[in-house]
PQR file with spaces between the fields and no chain letter, atoms N, CA, C, O and H, PARSE charges and radii, in Angstrom:
ATOM       1  N    MET     1       6.957  -37.557   -9.508 -0.4000 1.5000
ATOM       2  CA   MET     1       5.536  -36.925   -9.561 -0.0000 2.0000
ATOM       3  C    MET     1       5.405  -35.696   -9.738  0.5500 1.7000
ATOM       4  O    MET     1       5.882  -34.783   -9.064 -0.5500 1.4000
ATOM       5  N    THR     2       4.372  -35.616  -11.183 -0.4000 1.5000
ATOM       6  CA   THR     2       4.119  -34.529  -11.666 -0.0000 2.0000
ATOM       7  C    THR     2       3.387  -33.492  -10.836  0.5500 1.7000
ATOM       8  O    THR     2       2.244  -33.700  -10.431 -0.5500 1.4000
ATOM       9  H    THR     2       3.984  -36.358  -11.731  0.4000 1.0000
ATOM      10  N    ASN     3       4.231  -32.070  -10.519 -0.4000 1.5000
ATOM      11  CA   ASN     3       3.447  -31.007  -10.021 -0.0000 2.0000
ATOM      12  C    ASN     3       2.099  -30.928  -10.359  0.5500 1.7000
ATOM      13  O    ASN     3       1.688  -30.966  -11.518 -0.5500 1.4000
ATOM      14  H    ASN     3       5.160  -31.900  -10.849  0.4000 1.0000
ATOM      15  N    PRO     4       1.278  -30.799   -9.182 -0.5600 1.5000
ATOM      16  CA   PRO     4      -0.446  -30.740   -9.848  0.2800 2.0000
ATOM      17  C    PRO     4      -0.802  -29.350  -10.378  0.5500 1.7000
ATOM      18  O    PRO     4      -1.847  -29.339  -11.028 -0.5500 1.4000
ATOM      19  N    LEU     5      -0.112  -28.053  -10.238 -0.4000 1.5000
ATOM      20  CA   LEU     5      -0.145  -26.865  -11.154 -0.0000 2.0000
ATOM      21  C    LEU     5      -0.189  -27.506  -12.708  0.5500 1.7000
ATOM      22  O    LEU     5      -1.006  -27.228  -13.585 -0.5500 1.4000
ATOM      23  H    LEU     5       0.738  -28.062   -9.710  0.4000 1.0000
ATOM      24  N    VAL     6       0.936  -28.448  -12.782 -0.4000 1.5000
ATOM      25  CA   VAL     6       1.326  -28.367  -14.151 -0.0000 2.0000
ATOM      26  C    VAL     6      -0.033  -29.712  -14.696  0.5500 1.7000
ATOM      27  O    VAL     6      -0.667  -29.658  -15.750 -0.5500 1.4000
ATOM      28  H    VAL     6       1.599  -28.674  -12.070  0.4000 1.0000
ATOM      29  N    LYS     7      -0.112  -30.365  -14.054 -0.4000 1.5000
ATOM      30  CA   LYS     7      -1.297  -31.265  -14.311 -0.0000 2.0000
ATOM      31  C    LYS     7      -2.319  -30.803  -14.475  0.5500 1.7000
ATOM      32  O    LYS     7      -3.036  -31.454  -15.235 -0.5500 1.4000
ATOM      33  H    LYS     7       0.403  -30.409  -13.197  0.4000 1.0000
ATOM      34  N    ARG     8      -2.904  -29.550  -13.916 -0.4000 1.5000
ATOM      35  CA   ARG     8      -4.287  -28.863  -14.398 -0.0000 2.0000
ATOM      36  C    ARG     8      -3.722  -27.691  -15.311  0.5500 1.7000
ATOM      37  O    ARG     8      -4.500  -26.742  -15.413 -0.5500 1.4000
ATOM      38  H    ARG     8      -2.321  -29.021  -13.299  0.4000 1.0000
ATOM      39  N    GLU     9      -2.511  -27.572  -15.999 -0.4000 1.5000
ATOM      40  CA   GLU     9      -2.303  -26.932  -17.174 -0.0000 2.0000
ATOM      41  C    GLU     9      -2.220  -25.518  -16.428  0.5500 1.7000
ATOM      42  O    GLU     9      -2.537  -24.620  -17.208 -0.5500 1.4000
ATOM      43  H    GLU     9      -1.880  -28.343  -15.916  0.4000 1.0000
ATOM      44  N    TRP    10      -1.934  -25.114  -15.324 -0.4000 1.5000
ATOM      45  CA   TRP    10      -1.778  -24.242  -14.923 -0.0000 2.0000
ATOM      46  C    TRP    10      -0.209  -23.381  -14.946  0.5500 1.7000
ATOM      47  O    TRP    10       0.149  -22.206  -14.875 -0.5500 1.4000
ATOM      48  H    TRP    10      -1.676  -25.844  -14.691  0.4000 1.0000
ATOM      49  N    LEU    11       0.200  -24.213  -15.034 -0.4000 1.5000
ATOM      50  CA   LEU    11       1.352  -23.629  -14.875 -0.0000 2.0000
ATOM      51  C    LEU    11       2.317  -24.742  -15.870  0.5500 1.7000
ATOM      52  O    LEU    11       2.236  -25.970  -15.845 -0.5500 1.4000
ATOM      53  H    LEU    11      -0.091  -25.168  -15.091  0.4000 1.0000
ATOM      54  N    THR    12       3.281  -23.860  -16.773 -0.4000 1.5000
ATOM      55  CA   THR    12       4.439  -24.663  -17.464 -0.0000 2.0000
ATOM      56  C    THR    12       5.624  -23.949  -16.967  0.5500 1.7000
ATOM      57  O    THR    12       5.833  -22.739  -17.046 -0.5500 1.4000
ATOM      58  H    THR    12       3.347  -22.862  -16.793  0.4000 1.0000
ATOM      59  N    GLY    13       6.670  -25.213  -16.240 -0.4000 1.5000
ATOM      60  CA   GLY    13       7.943  -24.698  -15.982 -0.0000 2.0000
ATOM      61  C    GLY    13       7.982  -23.608  -15.196  0.5500 1.7000
ATOM      62  O    GLY    13       7.490  -23.987  -14.133 -0.5500 1.4000
ATOM      63  H    GLY    13       6.500  -26.197  -16.177  0.4000 1.0000
ATOM      64  N    ASP    14       8.286  -22.449  -15.094 -0.4000 1.5000
ATOM      65  CA   ASP    14       7.881  -21.481  -14.259 -0.0000 2.0000
ATOM      66  C    ASP    14       6.846  -20.427  -14.563  0.5500 1.7000
ATOM      67  O    ASP    14       6.434  -19.552  -13.802 -0.5500 1.4000
ATOM      68  H    ASP    14       8.686  -22.141  -15.957  0.4000 1.0000
ATOM      69  N    GLU    15       6.534  -20.643  -15.686 -0.4000 1.5000
ATOM      70  CA   GLU    15       5.452  -19.606  -16.051 -0.0000 2.0000
ATOM      71  C    GLU    15       3.840  -19.908  -16.021  0.5500 1.7000
ATOM      72  O    GLU    15       3.498  -21.067  -16.259 -0.5500 1.4000
ATOM      73  H    GLU    15       6.869  -21.354  -16.304  0.4000 1.0000
ATOM      74  N    LEU    16       3.122  -19.209  -15.822 -0.4000 1.5000
ATOM      75  CA   LEU    16       1.791  -19.194  -15.439 -0.0000 2.0000
ATOM      76  C    LEU    16       0.959  -19.625  -17.059  0.5500 1.7000
ATOM      77  O    LEU    16       1.190  -18.854  -17.990 -0.5500 1.4000
ATOM      78  H    LEU    16       3.400  -18.268  -15.629  0.4000 1.0000
ATOM      79  N    THR    17       0.208  -20.601  -17.274 -0.4000 1.5000
ATOM      80  CA   THR    17      -0.500  -20.373  -18.573 -0.0000 2.0000
ATOM      81  C    THR    17      -1.569  -19.479  -18.549  0.5500 1.7000
ATOM      82  O    THR    17      -1.764  -18.905  -17.478 -0.5500 1.4000
ATOM      83  H    THR    17       0.020  -21.228  -16.518  0.4000 1.0000
ATOM      84  N    ALA    18      -2.248  -19.250  -19.416 -0.4000 1.5000
ATOM      85  CA   ALA    18      -3.325  -18.553  -19.649 -0.0000 2.0000
ATOM      86  C    ALA    18      -4.522  -19.008  -18.382  0.5500 1.7000
ATOM      87  O    ALA    18      -5.032  -18.145  -17.668 -0.5500 1.4000
ATOM      88  H    ALA    18      -2.090  -19.717  -20.286  0.4000 1.0000
ATOM      89  N    ALA    19      -4.855  -20.486  -18.250 -0.4000 1.5000
ATOM      90  CA   ALA    19      -5.500  -20.862  -17.476 -0.0000 2.0000
ATOM      91  C    ALA    19      -5.319  -20.662  -16.245  0.5500 1.7000
ATOM      92  O    ALA    19      -6.146  -20.333  -15.395 -0.5500 1.4000
ATOM      93  H    ALA    19      -4.441  -21.187  -18.830  0.4000 1.0000
ATOM      94  N    GLY    20      -3.958  -20.912  -16.123 -0.4000 1.5000
ATOM      95  CA   GLY    20      -3.191  -20.605  -14.050 -0.0000 2.0000
ATOM      96  C    GLY    20      -3.489  -19.067  -14.055  0.5500 1.7000
ATOM      97  O    GLY    20      -3.794  -18.661  -12.934 -0.5500 1.4000
ATOM      98  H    GLY    20      -3.287  -21.180  -16.815  0.4000 1.0000
ATOM      99  N    SER    21      -3.479  -18.229  -14.909 -0.4000 1.5000
ATOM     100  CA   SER    21      -3.486  -16.804  -14.474 -0.0000 2.0000
ATOM     101  C    SER    21      -5.336  -16.408  -14.319  0.5500 1.7000
ATOM     102  O    SER    21      -5.666  -15.769  -13.321 -0.5500 1.4000
ATOM     103  H    SER    21      -3.231  -18.558  -15.820  0.4000 1.0000
ATOM     104  N    ARG    22      -6.130  -16.708  -15.055 -0.4000 1.5000
ATOM     105  CA   ARG    22      -7.652  -17.011  -14.969 -0.0000 2.0000
ATOM     106  C    ARG    22      -7.651  -17.640  -13.637  0.5500 1.7000
ATOM     107  O    ARG    22      -7.979  -16.751  -12.851 -0.5500 1.4000
ATOM     108  H    ARG    22      -5.861  -17.227  -15.866  0.4000 1.0000
ATOM     109  N    ALA    23      -7.392  -19.003  -12.847 -0.4000 1.5000
ATOM     110  CA   ALA    23      -7.333  -19.533  -12.020 -0.0000 2.0000
ATOM     111  C    ALA    23      -6.928  -18.760  -10.766  0.5500 1.7000
ATOM     112  O    ALA    23      -7.566  -18.939   -9.729 -0.5500 1.4000
ATOM     113  H    ALA    23      -7.126  -19.725  -13.486  0.4000 1.0000
ATOM     114  N    LEU    24      -5.731  -17.770  -10.814 -0.4000 1.5000
ATOM     115  CA   LEU    24      -5.486  -17.305   -9.885 -0.0000 2.0000
ATOM     116  C    LEU    24      -5.995  -15.598   -9.701  0.5500 1.7000
ATOM     117  O    LEU    24      -5.772  -14.887   -8.720 -0.5500 1.4000
ATOM     118  H    LEU    24      -5.212  -17.625  -11.657  0.4000 1.0000
ATOM     119  N    ALA    25      -6.534  -15.320  -10.618 -0.4000 1.5000
ATOM     120  CA   ALA    25      -7.617  -14.308  -10.541 -0.0000 2.0000
ATOM     121  C    ALA    25      -9.002  -14.587   -9.635  0.5500 1.7000
ATOM     122  O    ALA    25      -9.535  -14.024   -8.679 -0.5500 1.4000
ATOM     123  H    ALA    25      -6.716  -15.897  -11.414  0.4000 1.0000
ATOM     124  N    ASP    26      -9.306  -15.816  -10.497 -0.4000 1.5000
ATOM     125  CA   ASP    26     -10.564  -16.407   -9.452 -0.0000 2.0000
ATOM     126  C    ASP    26     -10.414  -16.686   -8.361  0.5500 1.7000
ATOM     127  O    ASP    26     -11.341  -16.364   -7.617 -0.5500 1.4000
ATOM     128  H    ASP    26      -8.873  -16.274  -11.274  0.4000 1.0000
ATOM     129  N    LEU    27      -9.298  -17.352   -7.773 -0.4000 1.5000
ATOM     130  CA   LEU    27      -8.911  -17.450   -6.162 -0.0000 2.0000
ATOM     131  C    LEU    27      -8.434  -16.253   -5.520  0.5500 1.7000
ATOM     132  O    LEU    27      -8.551  -16.102   -4.304 -0.5500 1.4000
ATOM     133  H    LEU    27      -8.545  -17.613   -8.377  0.4000 1.0000
ATOM     134  N    THR    28      -7.813  -15.246   -6.398 -0.4000 1.5000
ATOM     135  CA   THR    28      -7.459  -13.782   -5.768 -0.0000 2.0000
ATOM     136  C    THR    28      -9.047  -13.398   -5.243  0.5500 1.7000
ATOM     137  O    THR    28      -9.290  -13.067   -4.082 -0.5500 1.4000
ATOM     138  H    THR    28      -7.718  -15.368   -7.386  0.4000 1.0000
ATOM     139  N    ILE    29      -9.827  -13.480   -6.061 -0.4000 1.5000
ATOM     140  CA   ILE    29     -11.077  -12.848   -5.372 -0.0000 2.0000
ATOM     141  C    ILE    29     -12.054  -13.778   -4.525  0.5500 1.7000
ATOM     142  O    ILE    29     -13.031  -13.324   -3.929 -0.5500 1.4000
ATOM     143  H    ILE    29      -9.630  -13.749   -7.004  0.4000 1.0000
ATOM     144  N    GLU    30     -11.738  -14.963   -4.529 -0.4000 1.5000
ATOM     145  CA   GLU    30     -11.790  -15.847   -3.483 -0.0000 2.0000
ATOM     146  C    GLU    30     -11.488  -15.734   -1.906  0.5500 1.7000
ATOM     147  O    GLU    30     -12.206  -15.962   -0.933 -0.5500 1.4000
ATOM     148  H    GLU    30     -10.944  -15.331   -5.013  0.4000 1.0000
ATOM     149  N    VAL    31     -10.186  -15.307   -2.017 -0.4000 1.5000
ATOM     150  CA   VAL    31      -9.699  -15.067   -0.854 -0.0000 2.0000
ATOM     151  C    VAL    31      -9.944  -13.930   -0.067  0.5500 1.7000
ATOM     152  O    VAL    31     -10.010  -13.963    1.162 -0.5500 1.4000
ATOM     153  H    VAL    31      -9.602  -15.122   -2.808  0.4000 1.0000
ATOM     154  N    ARG    32     -10.090  -12.850   -0.809 -0.4000 1.5000
ATOM     155  CA   ARG    32     -10.404  -11.449   -0.650 -0.0000 2.0000
ATOM     156  C    ARG    32     -11.683  -11.260   -0.261  0.5500 1.7000
ATOM     157  O    ARG    32     -11.922  -10.360    0.545 -0.5500 1.4000
ATOM     158  H    ARG    32     -10.037  -12.824   -1.807  0.4000 1.0000
ATOM     159  N    ALA    33     -12.667  -12.033   -0.742 -0.4000 1.5000
ATOM     160  CA   ALA    33     -13.911  -12.047   -0.076 -0.0000 2.0000
ATOM     161  C    ALA    33     -14.228  -13.028    1.354  0.5500 1.7000
ATOM     162  O    ALA    33     -15.176  -12.871    2.123 -0.5500 1.4000
ATOM     163  H    ALA    33     -12.473  -12.763   -1.397  0.4000 1.0000
ATOM     164  N    GLN    34     -13.166  -14.047    1.451 -0.4000 1.5000
ATOM     165  CA   GLN    34     -13.194  -14.718    2.610 -0.0000 2.0000
ATOM     166  C    GLN    34     -12.367  -14.005    3.839  0.5500 1.7000
ATOM     167  O    GLN    34     -12.579  -14.189    5.038 -0.5500 1.4000
ATOM     168  H    GLN    34     -12.395  -14.175    0.827  0.4000 1.0000
ATOM     169  N    ARG    35     -11.260  -13.052    3.188 -0.4000 1.5000
ATOM     170  CA   ARG    35     -11.074  -12.257    4.280 -0.0000 2.0000
ATOM     171  C    ARG    35     -11.819  -11.186    5.070  0.5500 1.7000
ATOM     172  O    ARG    35     -11.927  -11.033    6.286 -0.5500 1.4000
ATOM     173  H    ARG    35     -11.088  -12.904    2.214  0.4000 1.0000
ATOM     174  N    ARG    36     -12.260  -10.548    4.130 -0.4000 1.5000
ATOM     175  CA   ARG    36     -13.370   -9.834    4.237 -0.0000 2.0000
ATOM     176  C    ARG    36     -14.181  -10.142    5.577  0.5500 1.7000
ATOM     177  O    ARG    36     -14.306   -9.276    6.443 -0.5500 1.4000
ATOM     178  H    ARG    36     -12.172  -10.673    3.142  0.4000 1.0000
ATOM     179  N    ARG    37     -14.790  -11.570    5.721 -0.4000 1.5000
ATOM     180  CA   ARG    37     -15.909  -11.871    6.025 -0.0000 2.0000
ATOM     181  C    ARG    37     -15.348  -12.279    7.286  0.5500 1.7000
ATOM     182  O    ARG    37     -15.966  -12.114    8.337 -0.5500 1.4000
ATOM     183  H    ARG    37     -14.689  -12.274    5.018  0.4000 1.0000
ATOM     184  N    ILE    38     -14.242  -12.787    7.232 -0.4000 1.5000
ATOM     185  CA   ILE    38     -13.613  -13.596    8.502 -0.0000 2.0000
ATOM     186  C    ILE    38     -13.320  -12.312    9.414  0.5500 1.7000
ATOM     187  O    ILE    38     -13.848  -12.165   10.516 -0.5500 1.4000
ATOM     188  H    ILE    38     -13.740  -12.921    6.378  0.4000 1.0000
ATOM     189  N    THR    39     -12.388  -11.358    8.821 -0.4000 1.5000
ATOM     190  CA   THR    39     -11.875   -9.975    9.774 -0.0000 2.0000
ATOM     191  C    THR    39     -13.318   -9.047   10.005  0.5500 1.7000
ATOM     192  O    THR    39     -13.156   -7.918   10.467 -0.5500 1.4000
ATOM     193  H    THR    39     -11.960  -11.477    7.925  0.4000 1.0000
ATOM     194  N    ALA    40     -14.822   -9.532    9.673 -0.4000 1.5000
ATOM     195  CA   ALA    40     -15.237   -8.249   10.022 -0.0000 2.0000
ATOM     196  C    ALA    40     -15.944   -8.070   11.197  0.5500 1.7000
ATOM     197  O    ALA    40     -16.580   -8.894   11.855 -0.5500 1.4000
ATOM     198  H    ALA    40     -14.954  -10.449    9.298  0.4000 1.0000
ATOM     199  N    GLY    41     -15.721   -6.683   11.408 -0.4000 1.5000
ATOM     200  CA   GLY    41     -15.760   -6.227   12.732 -0.0000 2.0000
ATOM     201  C    GLY    41     -14.588   -6.334   13.522  0.5500 1.7000
ATOM     202  O    GLY    41     -14.916   -6.131   14.691 -0.5500 1.4000
ATOM     203  H    GLY    41     -15.205   -6.014   10.873  0.4000 1.0000
ATOM     204  N    ILE    42     -13.078   -6.613   13.402 -0.4000 1.5000
ATOM     205  CA   ILE    42     -12.066   -6.356   13.920 -0.0000 2.0000
ATOM     206  C    ILE    42     -11.421   -5.372   12.859  0.5500 1.7000
ATOM     207  O    ILE    42     -11.438   -5.337   11.628 -0.5500 1.4000
ATOM     208  H    ILE    42     -12.812   -6.777   12.453  0.4000 1.0000
ATOM     209  N    SER    43     -10.924   -4.694   13.711 -0.4000 1.5000
ATOM     210  CA   SER    43     -10.262   -3.553   13.582 -0.0000 2.0000
ATOM     211  C    SER    43      -8.923   -3.772   13.142  0.5500 1.7000
ATOM     212  O    SER    43      -8.391   -4.837   13.454 -0.5500 1.4000
ATOM     213  H    SER    43     -10.910   -4.723   14.710  0.4000 1.0000
ATOM     214  N    THR    44      -7.998   -2.541   12.150 -0.4000 1.5000
ATOM     215  CA   THR    44      -6.587   -3.141   11.832 -0.0000 2.0000
ATOM     216  C    THR    44      -5.567   -3.151   12.887  0.5500 1.7000
ATOM     217  O    THR    44      -4.680   -3.964   12.626 -0.5500 1.4000
ATOM     218  H    THR    44      -8.430   -1.675   11.897  0.4000 1.0000
ATOM     219  N    GLU    45      -5.416   -2.600   13.852 -0.4000 1.5000
ATOM     220  CA   GLU    45      -4.817   -2.730   14.749 -0.0000 2.0000
ATOM     221  C    GLU    45      -5.097   -4.177   15.486  0.5500 1.7000
ATOM     222  O    GLU    45      -4.132   -4.874   15.798 -0.5500 1.4000
ATOM     223  H    GLU    45      -6.136   -1.939   14.064  0.4000 1.0000
ATOM     224  N    GLU    46      -6.308   -4.565   15.727 -0.4000 1.5000
ATOM     225  CA   GLU    46      -6.596   -5.895   16.220 -0.0000 2.0000
ATOM     226  C    GLU    46      -5.673   -7.265   15.574  0.5500 1.7000
ATOM     227  O    GLU    46      -5.016   -8.132   16.152 -0.5500 1.4000
ATOM     228  H    GLU    46      -7.092   -3.998   15.473  0.4000 1.0000
ATOM     229  N    TYR    47      -5.901   -7.066   14.408 -0.4000 1.5000
ATOM     230  CA   TYR    47      -5.923   -7.882   13.215 -0.0000 2.0000
ATOM     231  C    TYR    47      -4.478   -7.949   13.438  0.5500 1.7000
ATOM     232  O    TYR    47      -4.043   -8.969   13.973 -0.5500 1.4000
ATOM     233  H    TYR    47      -6.435   -6.363   13.938  0.4000 1.0000
ATOM     234  N    LEU    48      -3.571   -6.901   13.067 -0.4000 1.5000
ATOM     235  CA   LEU    48      -1.858   -6.870   13.387 -0.0000 2.0000
ATOM     236  C    LEU    48      -1.746   -7.438   14.568  0.5500 1.7000
ATOM     237  O    LEU    48      -0.773   -8.178   14.713 -0.5500 1.4000
ATOM     238  H    LEU    48      -3.924   -6.073   12.632  0.4000 1.0000
ATOM     239  N    ALA    49      -2.599   -7.277   15.612 -0.4000 1.5000
ATOM     240  CA   ALA    49      -1.896   -7.435   17.002 -0.0000 2.0000
ATOM     241  C    ALA    49      -1.806   -9.104   17.085  0.5500 1.7000
ATOM     242  O    ALA    49      -0.933   -9.693   17.722 -0.5500 1.4000
ATOM     243  H    ALA    49      -3.390   -6.677   15.494  0.4000 1.0000
ATOM     244  N    THR    50      -2.842   -9.740   16.342 -0.4000 1.5000
ATOM     245  CA   THR    50      -3.575  -11.183   16.331 -0.0000 2.0000
ATOM     246  C    THR    50      -2.320  -12.185   15.433  0.5500 1.7000
ATOM     247  O    THR    50      -1.864  -13.301   15.685 -0.5500 1.4000
ATOM     248  H    THR    50      -3.551   -9.262   15.824  0.4000 1.0000
ATOM     249  N    VAL    51      -2.030  -11.168   14.266 -0.4000 1.5000
ATOM     250  CA   VAL    51      -1.138  -11.465   13.339 -0.0000 2.0000
ATOM     251  C    VAL    51       0.380  -11.919   14.123  0.5500 1.7000
ATOM     252  O    VAL    51       0.923  -13.019   14.016 -0.5500 1.4000
ATOM     253  H    VAL    51      -2.401  -10.261   14.062  0.4000 1.0000
ATOM     254  N    ASP    52       0.805  -10.909   14.814 -0.4000 1.5000
ATOM     255  CA   ASP    52       2.020  -10.953   15.393 -0.0000 2.0000
ATOM     256  C    ASP    52       1.569  -11.865   16.523  0.5500 1.7000
ATOM     257  O    ASP    52       2.099  -12.916   16.162 -0.5500 1.4000
ATOM     258  H    ASP    52       0.364  -10.016   14.901  0.4000 1.0000
ATOM     259  N    VAL    53       1.144  -12.054   17.284 -0.4000 1.5000
ATOM     260  CA   VAL    53       0.904  -12.878   18.306 -0.0000 2.0000
ATOM     261  C    VAL    53       0.932  -14.638   17.734  0.5500 1.7000
ATOM     262  O    VAL    53       1.382  -15.604   18.349 -0.5500 1.4000
ATOM     263  H    VAL    53       0.713  -11.201   17.577  0.4000 1.0000
ATOM     264  N    LEU    54       0.410  -14.615   16.626 -0.4000 1.5000
ATOM     265  CA   LEU    54       0.139  -16.143   16.036 -0.0000 2.0000
ATOM     266  C    LEU    54       1.766  -16.324   15.226  0.5500 1.7000
ATOM     267  O    LEU    54       2.440  -17.346   15.100 -0.5500 1.4000
ATOM     268  H    LEU    54       0.044  -13.830   16.126  0.4000 1.0000
ATOM     269  N    ARG    55       1.972  -15.309   14.892 -0.4000 1.5000
ATOM     270  CA   ARG    55       3.591  -15.276   14.130 -0.0000 2.0000
ATOM     271  C    ARG    55       4.851  -15.758   15.424  0.5500 1.7000
ATOM     272  O    ARG    55       5.587  -16.716   15.185 -0.5500 1.4000
ATOM     273  H    ARG    55       1.424  -14.479   14.994  0.4000 1.0000
ATOM     274  N    ARG    56       4.927  -15.287   16.237 -0.4000 1.5000
ATOM     275  CA   ARG    56       5.567  -15.182   17.234 -0.0000 2.0000
ATOM     276  C    ARG    56       5.265  -16.610   18.054  0.5500 1.7000
ATOM     277  O    ARG    56       6.285  -17.236   18.344 -0.5500 1.4000
ATOM     278  H    ARG    56       4.330  -14.509   16.431  0.4000 1.0000
ATOM     279  N    MET    57       4.054  -17.173   18.442 -0.4000 1.5000
ATOM     280  CA   MET    57       3.477  -18.606   18.778 -0.0000 2.0000
ATOM     281  C    MET    57       4.057  -19.679   17.852  0.5500 1.7000
ATOM     282  O    MET    57       4.543  -20.716   18.304 -0.5500 1.4000
ATOM     283  H    MET    57       3.226  -16.665   18.206  0.4000 1.0000
ATOM     284  N    ALA    58       3.992  -19.401   16.533 -0.4000 1.5000
ATOM     285  CA   ALA    58       4.693  -19.973   15.590 -0.0000 2.0000
ATOM     286  C    ALA    58       6.156  -20.294   15.363  0.5500 1.7000
ATOM     287  O    ALA    58       6.626  -21.399   15.091 -0.5500 1.4000
ATOM     288  H    ALA    58       3.597  -18.559   16.166  0.4000 1.0000
ATOM     289  N    GLY    59       6.854  -19.052   15.532 -0.4000 1.5000
ATOM     290  CA   GLY    59       8.244  -19.129   15.892 -0.0000 2.0000
ATOM     291  C    GLY    59       8.594  -19.808   16.727  0.5500 1.7000
ATOM     292  O    GLY    59       9.663  -20.411   16.636 -0.5500 1.4000
ATOM     293  H    GLY    59       6.473  -18.154   15.753  0.4000 1.0000
ATOM     294  N    ASN    60       7.656  -19.930   17.971 -0.4000 1.5000
ATOM     295  CA   ASN    60       8.191  -21.239   19.579 -0.0000 2.0000
ATOM     296  C    ASN    60       8.334  -22.326   18.731  0.5500 1.7000
ATOM     297  O    ASN    60       9.398  -22.906   18.947 -0.5500 1.4000
ATOM     298  H    ASN    60       6.787  -19.440   18.045  0.4000 1.0000
ATOM     299  N    LEU    61       7.786  -22.737   18.002 -0.4000 1.5000
ATOM     300  CA   LEU    61       7.526  -24.163   17.568 -0.0000 2.0000
ATOM     301  C    LEU    61       8.743  -24.687   16.989  0.5500 1.7000
ATOM     302  O    LEU    61       9.001  -25.890   16.989 -0.5500 1.4000
ATOM     303  H    LEU    61       6.922  -22.266   17.826  0.4000 1.0000
ATOM     304  N    SER    62       9.739  -23.508   16.335 -0.4000 1.5000
ATOM     305  CA   SER    62      10.660  -23.985   15.724 -0.0000 2.0000
ATOM     306  C    SER    62      11.909  -24.213   16.465  0.5500 1.7000
ATOM     307  O    SER    62      12.886  -24.698   15.895 -0.5500 1.4000
ATOM     308  H    SER    62       9.530  -22.530   16.335  0.4000 1.0000
């Protein structure tokens, strides 16, 4: 089975291609925008507490 990132020509072996670098930059911008939208009105302390609780809950599944 071909790696989907290789198929998209974003990756060659273990190296990002120029297209892969552009895609990564574009996706990074999108993720940051979504994160700002999702966490609007939530303090850093609240966010960190939520992540801590979710991490512990996920650990309980192991």
